[in-house]
N, C-alpha and C positions, 0 to 999 in steps of 0.2 A: 504494500500500500504506500502511495506517495506520502511524504511527510506533510505536505501542505494540506492534504485531505484530512489527515488525522488532526492536525492543528485547527483546521476549519471546523471539524466536529466538536472539538473542545470549545471553540469560540461560540458556536451556536448554543451548545448546552450551557456554557457559562453565562451567556446573555439571558437565557431562559430562567436560570436560577436567580440571577441578579435582578431580573424584572419582577418575578413572581414569588421567589422564595421556595418554590417546589419544582418538581419535574426533572431533576437531574438524572436519576436512574431510569425514569419512565421515558426519557428522550434518548439518552445515550445508548442504552442496551439495544433497543430496536434499530437505532441508526447504525450501530456496528454490525448487526446481523443482516439487516435487509439491504443496506446500501453499500457496505464495505466487505461483505462476505466473511466476517469473522465467525468462527464456530461459537455456538451458544454458550458453552461452558467457559470459553476464553473471554467472551464479551461480558458475561456476568462477573467473573472473577476480577477482570481488569477494572470494570466499572466500580466494584466495591472498594478496591484500593484507591482508585481515583477519587471516589466520594469521601473516603475517610481523610484523605490529605486536604482536599479543598475545604471541607466543612470544619476541619480543625482550626483554620485561620479565623473563622467567625465565632466559634464558641468561646474563645478566650476573652473577646470583648464583652460578650453577653455575661460571662461569669464575673468579670471585673465590675460590671455595673449592676450586679446582683439581680439579674433578670431570670436566672435559672431556678426552677423549683426542684431542688435535688431530691425531695421525698418522692415526687412523681417520677423522676428519672429512675430512682431505685426500684420503685414498683414495676415500671415498664421493663427494666433490665432483668429483674428477677424472673420474668417470664420469657423475654426475648433471647437472652444469652443461652440458657439451656436448650431452647428450641433451635437456635442456630447451630449449636454443637451437635444435637441429635440429627438435624438435617444434613450436616456435613458428613456424619458417619454413614447415613443412608447413601449419600452420593458416592462415598468411597466404596461401599460394598454393593453398589448397583451391578447388575450382572454384566452390562456392557455399556460402552460409550453411546451406542445407538439408542438404548433405552433412556439414558440420561438426557440426550439431546431431544428426544421426542417429548419427554415429560417437561423439559425446560421450555420448549417452544409452546406447548399447550398452556403451561402455567403463565408464561409471559402474556399470551393473548388474553387469558381470563383476567389476570391482575390489571392489565392495561384498561380493560373495559370497566372493572370495578373502580379503578382510580378515576376514570373519566366520570362515572356516575357520582362518585363521592365529591368530586370538584363541582359538578353541576348542582348537587343537592346540599352542598355544605351549609348555606344559610338556613335551610329547612331543618337539617339535623341539629344544628346549633340551637335553633329555637325549641325543638323538642326536648333537648337536654336541659335547657333553662326552665322550661315549663315543669318538667318532672322534679327538678331540684327545688323549685319554689313551692310546688304543690304538696310534696311529701319529703321534706328535707331529711327526716330521721332515717327512713328506709333508703333514700338515695345515697346518703353519706355512708351507711352501713355497707352497701354493696360496691362503693367506689374502689376500695383497695383490691378485692378479688377480681373485679372486672378490668381493672387496670393491668393486673398481672396477666389475665387472659388476653387482653389486647396486645400486650408485649409479646406473648407467645405466638400469636397470629402473625405479628410483624416479623418476629425472628425467623419463622418458617418461610414467609413470602420473600423477605429480603435476601436470605441465604440462597434460595432457589432461583430468584429472578433479578435480584438487586433493586427491586421496585417496592415501594410501600412506606419507607421510613419517613418520607416528607409529606406527601399529600394525604395518604391514608392515616398516618400517625397524627397529623394535625386535626383531621376530622374526628378521630377517636377521642382526642384530648378535648376538643371543643364540646363534644357530647358529654364526656365524663366530668369535666371541670368547667362548666359554663360561667361560673361566677369567680372562681379562684384564679383562673389564668387570664390576665389581660392580654391584648394582642401581642405586646412585646414579650411577655412571659411565655406565651404559647409558642412563638417562634423559637425563643431561646431554649425552652425545655425540650421541644421536639428535636431541635438540633443537637442538644447535649446528649440525648438518648441515641440519636442516629450514629454518633461517632463510635462509641464502644461496640455497638452492634455491627457497624460496617467494618471495624477493625477485626472483630472476632471472626465474622464471616469471610472477610478478605484474607486473613491469615490462614484460615482453613483452605481456601481456594489456592493460595500460594503453595501449601503443602500438597494439594492435589495436582499441581502443575498447570493451573488454569489462568495464570496471570502472565500477560505479555508486557514485560517491563519497558521495552523499547516503545511500544504503542502507548503505554502509560505516560512516558515522558513527553511524547508528542501531543497527547491530549491536554496535559497540564500546561504546555506551552501556549496553547490557544485559549484555555479556560480563564487564565488570569486577566487578560484584557477584556474577555467576554463578560465576566462578572461585573467589571467596572462599567462597561457600556450598558448592560442590562439595568443596573441600578440607577445609572444616570438618566437614561431615556425612558425606562419602564414606568417611572413615576408620573410621566406625562400622559399615560394612557389610562382609561378607566379600568379599575381592578376587575369589575364584572366582565368587561369585554375580553380582557386577557384570560380570565379563568375559563370562560365559555369557549374561546378559540382553542386553547390548549386541550380542553376536555374533548372537543370534537376531533382534533387531530389524534389524540391518544386512543379514542374509541375506534377511529378508522383503522389505525395501525393494529390495534388488538384484533379487529375482525379479519384483517388481512393475514395475521399470523395464524388465526384459527382456521382460515379457509385454505 
């Protein structure tokens, strides 16, 4: 693959993340598979390491400004990290690379469609969570911890298998589970703080499985750095709702293509 194509992919994904805060894995992995011909397991493994490196730069600022809710992060991680390790073990002991590829392609298509729906219905789901929290606070708060652990386990499985879910899906889950506790800034920071250890754990496992192309990784990072800046600079000038719907439509279309 030409170096400029890899860097361009990093630029596009970086701009998407910078403009919307989500969509890194959901855009990068299908891009590597469909347009660049990268094997699914290599695309997933390389994207996980790419995500852990790029997101690490942002979480330090959020932590310094005390935006991260570490209790929520611990609850998510207590479900996501064991699920990630279990999924890696399954990938290692799968009967053949062909089976792994087939499962990964199918899972990618399904998760992309779920992500698209979650982005479209994000305001509605947040409203439902807020209504339940206000109407029956005692029961809602009682079930918050175990449901957060369950949400983490779901994310751990999906992210390890597809590299998708830690951003858009994680944010929607947290909006539903913590509608009053997490302000918009804390939501972004907490979701990001959880995504890093999850991506590191899953990425390390994929490195051990030989699924990471480090040359490709370097080229992607070369483009993503200016991409994030461009997205953050120009994305704020576009309506958030328009961006969310546009990305959701693209992700849904790509998901249907992968399933077809």
